[in-house]
C-alpha positions in Angstrom: -21.8 -11.9 -11.8 -17.9 -12.7 -13.3 -14.3 -11.6 -12.0 -13.2 -9.6 -15.1 -12.9 -6.1 -15.0 -15.8 -3.6 -14.8 -14.6 -0.1 -15.0 -10.5 0.2 -15.6 -7.8 3.2 -16.4 -4.3 3.1 -17.4 -1.0 4.9 -18.4 0.9 3.5 -21.4 4.2 1.5 -20.3 6.5 3.0 -23.2 8.7 6.2 -21.5 7.3 10.2 -21.5 10.1 12.7 -22.8 12.4 13.4 -19.7 10.5 16.7 -18.6 7.1 14.1 -17.9 8.3 10.8 -17.2 7.6 10.5 -13.6 10.1 9.1 -11.3 10.2 8.1 -7.9 13.6 9.2 -6.3 12.4 8.9 -2.1 10.3 6.8 0.0 9.9 6.7 3.3 7.9 4.9 5.7 6.6 4.9 9.5 6.8 1.4 11.7 4.1 0.0 11.4 2.7 -0.8 14.8 -0.6 -2.8 15.6 -3.4 -0.7 16.1 -4.1 0.5 20.0 -0.4 -0.1 20.5 2.9 1.5 20.3 1.6 5.1 18.1 -1.9 4.6 19.2 -1.8 8.2 21.0 -0.7 9.6 17.5 -3.0 10.7 15.0 -2.9 10.3 11.1 -1.1 13.6 10.6 1.3 13.2 13.6 2.7 10.4 11.8 2.4 11.9 8.6 4.5 15.3 9.3 7.6 13.6 10.1 8.0 11.8 6.5 7.5 15.0 4.3 10.3 16.9 6.5 13.1 14.2 5.9 12.0 13.3 2.6 12.3 17.4 1.2 15.7 17.1 3.6 17.0 13.6 1.6 16.1 14.5 -1.4 16.9 18.0 -1.6 13.4 19.7 -2.3 12.7 23.1 -1.0 9.2 22.9 0.6 8.1 25.9 -1.7 8.8 23.7 -4.4 5.9 21.2 -3.9 3.7 21.8 -6.4 0.9 19.2 -4.4 0.6 16.7 -1.1 -1.4 14.1 -2.3 -2.5 11.8 1.0 -4.7 8.3 0.4 -6.1 8.1 3.7 -9.1 5.2 4.7 -11.1 5.4 8.0 -9.2 9.3 8.9 -11.8 11.8 10.0 -11.5 13.7 7.0 -10.7 17.2 7.1 -8.0 16.6 4.7 -5.8 15.0 6.0 -2.7 16.0 3.5 -3.2 19.6 4.3 -3.3 18.9 7.6 0.5 17.1 7.9 2.0 19.1 5.4 1.6 22.3 7.3 2.9 20.2 10.9 5.5 19.0 8.7 6.6 23.0 9.0 5.9 22.9 4.9 4.8 26.5 3.9 1.3 27.7 3.7 1.6 28.5 -0.8 1.8 24.2 -0.6 -2.1 22.7 -0.9 -2.7 18.8 -0.4 -5.1 16.1 -1.3 -6.3 13.8 0.5 -8.3 10.4 -1.4 -10.2 7.4 -0.3 -10.1 4.1 -2.5 -9.7 2.6 0.9 -7.1 -0.4 1.0 -5.4 1.0 -2.1 -5.5 4.7 -1.0 -2.2 5.4 -0.7 -1.0 3.6 -3.6 -3.8 5.4 -5.9 -2.2 8.6 -4.3 1.3 7.9 -5.7 -0.7 6.7 -9.1 -2.3 10.0 -9.4 0.6 12.4 -8.5 1.9 10.0 -11.7 -0.4 11.3 -13.7 -0.2 14.8 -12.6 3.7 14.8 -13.5 2.8 13.4 -16.6 1.1 16.5 -17.8 4.0 17.8 -17.5 5.7 21.2 -16.0 8.3 19.2 -14.1 6.4 19.6 -10.7 7.6 17.9 -7.5 5.0 16.1 -5.3 4.8 14.4 -1.8 2.4 11.2 -2.4 1.4 8.4 -0.1 -0.6 7.4 3.1 -1.6 7.1 6.3 -4.0 5.6 8.9 -4.5 6.2 12.4 -6.6 3.1 13.2 -6.2 3.5 17.1 -7.2 7.0 16.8 -10.0 7.0 13.8 -13.2 8.8 14.7 -16.6 6.5 15.6 -18.9 6.5 12.8 -23.1 7.6 13.0 -25.8 7.4 11.0 -28.4 9.8 12.8 -32.1 7.2 13.5 -35.4 9.4 12.7 -35.1 10.3 16.8 -31.6 12.2 16.3 -29.4 9.7 18.1 -26.2 7.8 16.4 -26.6 4.8 14.9 -22.7 3.3 15.3 -22.0 1.2 12.8 -18.1 -0.9 12.3 -17.6 0.3 8.3 -18.6 2.2 5.6 -20.9 0.1 3.0 -18.6 -0.2 -0.4 -21.4 -0.7 -2.5 -25.4 -0.8 -2.9 -26.8 -4.0 -0.9 -27.6 -6.2 -4.6 -24.3 -6.2 -4.8 -23.7 -8.1 -1.5 -21.4 -6.1 0.1 -19.3 -8.7 2.0 -17.4 -8.1 5.1 -13.5 -8.6 4.5 -13.8 -11.7 6.1 -16.5 -13.4 4.2 -15.6 -11.8 0.9 -11.4 -13.7 1.5 -13.5 -16.6 2.1 -15.7 -16.4 -1.4 -12.4 -16.2 -3.1 -10.1 -19.5 -0.9 -13.5 -21.5 -2.3 -13.9 -20.0 -5.8 -10.8 -20.6 -6.9 -9.4 -23.6 -4.8 -7.2 -22.0 -1.9 -6.8 -25.0 0.9 -6.3 -23.8 4.6 -3.1 -25.2 4.3 -2.0 -23.0 1.4 -2.6 -20.2 3.3 -1.4 -20.9 7.1 2.0 -21.6 4.8 2.3 -18.8 3.5 1.1 -16.7 6.6 4.1 -18.2 8.7 6.6 -17.9 5.5 5.5 -14.0 5.8 6.6 -14.0 9.3 10.0 -15.8 9.1 11.1 -13.5 6.1 9.6 -10.0 8.2 11.8 -11.0 10.9 15.0 -12.6 9.3 14.9 -8.7 7.4 14.5 -6.8 10.6 17.5 -8.8 11.7 19.3 -8.0 8.6 18.5 -4.9 8.4 16.3 -4.5 5.5 13.6 -1.6 7.2 16.4 0.1 8.3 16.9 2.3 5.7 13.4 2.6 5.0 11.9 3.7 8.6 11.6 7.5 9.8 11.4 6.6 13.9 8.4 8.7 15.4 8.0 10.1 19.0 6.0 9.7 21.5 4.7 10.0 25.3 6.4 7.0 25.8 9.7 7.4 23.7 11.1 6.8 20.2 9.1 4.0 17.9 11.4 2.7 15.1 10.8 -1.2 14.8 7.7 -2.5 12.9 6.0 -4.7 16.0 3.9 -7.3 13.8 6.2 -9.8 13.0 6.3 -12.8 15.5 9.7 -15.0 15.9 8.0 -17.9 17.5 5.2 -18.1 15.2 4.7 -22.0 13.8 2.6 -24.2 11.7 1.2 -25.9 14.8 0.0 -22.5 16.8 -1.6 -21.4 13.3 -3.4 -25.0 12.8 -4.8 -24.1 16.1 -6.7 -21.3 14.8 -10.6 -21.3 14.1 -12.3 -20.2 11.2 -12.7 -16.5 11.7 -15.9 -15.4 9.6 -17.6 -18.5 8.1 -18.1 -21.5 9.8 -16.0 -24.3 8.4 -13.9 -21.6 6.7 -10.4 -22.1 6.2 -9.7 -18.0 6.8 -8.1 -17.4 10.3 -6.6 -15.3 12.8 -3.8 -16.8 11.5 -3.7 -16.6 7.6 -5.2 -12.6 8.0 -3.5 -9.4 8.7 -3.9 -7.7 11.8 -5.0 -3.5 11.7 -2.4 -1.8 12.0 -1.6 2.3 12.6 1.1 3.9 9.9 2.4 6.2 7.5 4.2 6.4 4.2 5.2 8.7 1.5 6.9 9.5 -1.8 9.1 12.4 -3.5 8.2 11.4 -7.4 8.6 14.3 -10.0 10.0 14.3 -13.6 13.1 12.4 -14.8 14.3 16.3 -16.1 14.1 17.6 -12.4 15.7 14.4 -10.9 18.2 14.9 -12.8 18.0 19.1 -11.7 17.8 17.7 -7.6 21.0 15.6 -8.4 19.3 12.4 -7.9 21.6 9.8 -8.8 18.6 6.1 -8.8 15.0 6.0 -8.7 11.9 4.5 -9.9 10.3 5.4 -13.5 6.7 4.6 -13.2 6.1 2.9 -16.5 2.2 1.7 -16.5 -0.3 1.5 -14.0 -4.2 0.6 -13.8 -7.2 0.3 -11.8 -9.3 -2.2 -12.2 -13.0 -2.7 -11.1 -14.3 -7.2 -10.2 -17.3 -8.5 -8.6 -17.6 -7.3 -4.7 -18.4 -10.8 -3.7 -14.8 -11.8 -4.9 -13.4 -8.3 -4.0 -9.8 -10.1 -3.2 -9.6 -10.4 -7.0 -9.1 -7.1 -8.2 -5.1 -7.1 -7.9 -4.9 -10.0 -10.1 -7.4 -8.7 -12.6 -5.5 -5.1 -12.8 -2.1 -6.5 -12.5 -3.1 -8.7 -15.8 -4.2 -6.1 -17.7 -1.2 -4.1 -16.9 1.0 -6.3 -18.2 -0.8 -7.2 -21.2 -0.6 -3.5 -22.0 2.8 -3.4 -21.0 4.1 -6.1 -22.8 5.4 -7.5 -20.1 5.4 -11.2 -18.7 4.9 -11.6 -15.2 8.3 -13.9 -15.3 10.1 -11.1 -16.4 9.4 -9.1 -12.9 12.1 -9.1 -10.7 10.6 -7.8 -7.4 6.7 -8.0 -6.6 5.0 -6.3 -3.5 1.0 -7.4 -3.0 -0.7 -6.7 0.1 -1.7 -9.3 2.5 -4.7 -8.6 3.7 -5.5 -12.1 3.7 -3.3 -15.0 2.6 -6.1 -16.1 0.5 -6.3 -13.4 -2.1 -3.0 -13.1 -2.0 -2.4 -17.2 -2.9 -5.5 -16.0 -5.5 -4.0 -13.5 -7.3 -0.6 -14.2 -7.3 -1.5 -17.5 -9.1 -3.6 -15.8 -11.3 -0.9 -14.0 -12.3 1.2 -17.0 -12.3 3.6 -15.1 -10.3 5.3 -17.9 -8.2 4.2 -16.9 -3.9 8.1 -17.7 -3.0 9.0 -14.7 -5.6 6.9 -12.2 -4.0 7.1 -10.2 -1.1 11.1 -11.1 -0.1 11.1 -9.6 3.2 7.5 -10.5 4.5 4.7 -8.2 4.1 1.0 -7.3 5.4 -0.1 -10.8 7.3 3.1 -10.3 9.4 3.9 -6.5 9.4 -0.1 -5.4 9.7 -2.6 -3.5 7.6 -3.0 0.5 7.7 -5.4 0.8 5.1 -4.7 3.6 3.6 -1.0 3.2 3.9 -0.5 0.3 2.5 0.0 0.3 -0.8 2.6 3.3 0.2 3.9 0.7 1.8 4.7 -1.7 -1.0 6.1 1.3 -2.8 8.6 2.0 0.0 9.5 -1.8 0.3 10.3 -1.8 -4.1 12.7 0.9 -3.5 14.5 0.0 -0.6 14.9 -3.4 -2.6 15.9 -2.5 -6.0 18.7 -0.3 -4.6 19.7 -3.2 -2.5 20.0 -5.1 -6.0 21.6 -1.8 -7.2 20.4 -3.5 -10.5 19.6 -1.0 -13.7 16.1 -2.0 -15.0 15.0 -4.2 -12.6 11.1 -4.4 -13.3 9.0 -4.1 -10.1 5.7 -4.6 -9.6 3.1 -2.8 -6.8 -0.5 -5.4 -5.9 -3.6 -4.3 -4.0 -6.9 -5.5 -4.3 -9.7 -3.4 -2.6 -13.0 -2.8 -0.6 -15.7 -2.7 -2.9 -14.9 -5.0 -5.5 -11.5 -3.3 -7.1 -8.0 -3.4 -7.4 -4.6 -1.4 -8.1 -1.0 -2.8 -9.7 1.5 -0.2 -10.5 4.3 -1.7 -13.1 7.5 0.5 -12.1 11.9 0.2 -13.3 14.6 1.0 -11.3 17.6 2.9 -13.1 20.1 4.8 -12.0 19.2 8.2 -13.4 22.3 10.4 -13.8 25.1 10.3 -16.0 
């Protein structure tokens, strides 16, 4: 099977009328913490609720004016975590909630869905994002013929005839197919940690993180980046998934707990709310690819998106790619013609961790913070994530001053 798109959908790149042009005016995230770590006792809705409360206050949105809360989640216990979280946050019972599952892409796809709902008209306000508490995720089991549970580690993503590889095996497939060697993977992983450590020390994350309260106190910082990591340490890691392979625990992400959310509305409504700036959602795309090469999905979605929008990769100023594995990140960036040094300027999931359903929303939160730090109107930003089962989602955004 080839790597070309199997199934795609997109939003046009041209600006819509102000009452239908989606714009993100606020974005927040929790600290990203290792699974079974600092926030291990908080369930998904408890991670997400404080973000919703703070975003409404910061963006001057009355809770009763929220049209819907759209939340991505991948391995939770079901029961519509969006509705559970919004009520936990104190929103009125009149506000509905919708939980979406596109596995690793869920958080970004929740924002994409909200953008499309804004584009449908009516000047609505949405809260959208993603959350994952891997620490409290339920155990999963099929029933045997005798009714006893048969536990399994992960859901089936595609029919077995398509291979349905585990994530690490799929990363090895991408590394081999696109000639991404061990040295490049390790160097990329090391850079991610170094950038994240430097960004935290410089306070780059302070304005986007909402601290969360736990039984052991307040958690306000990411706990993944390793300041002592070096090339010699990474070189000692053995292949983790395929004997003789190049993908190791050192150049792969680790599981994490986190939540991230945005306020998205129309440009007209944003101005009415007194918002001063934001990220215009110019275009989005989701593509399907060969499940054996699932890590390349973001590149296929991104390539189609940029072509539809009439934008070159060189003209994009900010790029956030979910670093599930260094191999897939490098393969996708190479495919798109994006220098890896230009992507994830404050590090990525290799250092911060991958909180499945939240990770795509974290990308958008990072892009808004980075765009605001530059203060450069017209700056293009690109969010990219590859997805289990052989998919990828991309979103093209543009930072603008929206008042005056």
